[in-house]
C-alpha angles and dihedrals in degrees: 000000000000090000092051091049092047092049092047091050091045093051092046094051091045090056092050091048092048093048093050092047093059111103114229116230115238105239092218090056090046093056091044088052090052088054091049091049089049091054092046090053089050090055093045103041104014134270094269092057093044096049093050091046094053098035118106115229090249094039124142130214122199116202132171118279092007138098113245112287108223130198133024096261093048092047091049091052093045102045114012129068129162096263100030099111103035092108098034134074115192119190133162142181127215116232095187140008134186136181130205116249089254089063093226102094130046145147141216134196133189147116131305135200127202120197112198120193113205128206090263088059091249120133131224123198124210124183137189148138132271146186124208125190114209136199129184113242125221090276093054095253120135114244125176119247097180131025129177138150144166135225128236119069118181116218116254112263 
């Protein structure tokens, strides 16, 4: 009986110790990491693939001189074709991220860079800033529900 009581107490205390030793993930760092992973996927598999992978079904994209484009299927038809990113590499880096207290909604903002390769094999670089609003899906994965950005980023002086 004493052995059973000792083992029960040992297991109980081990579980408490294990639970308290787990490091909690900072939600702001988690959403920033999702943004970094999104950019890495854009570099690896192309921006079209990455945007469609991270876009929520009801996502919205805001682009210059256009009304908001709403919904994954509409966004796909409007912006992404099979060959649209063969000569372009879009990457970005979040400068800041924050998550609501509920843990389900967050945002990141940062800078982006687009490298365009022209037919003459010359490259052109464009830079700008962006903001992305994120929501966790039913599987706990961050998907973006709003994305917008603007061109023109002056070099730091």
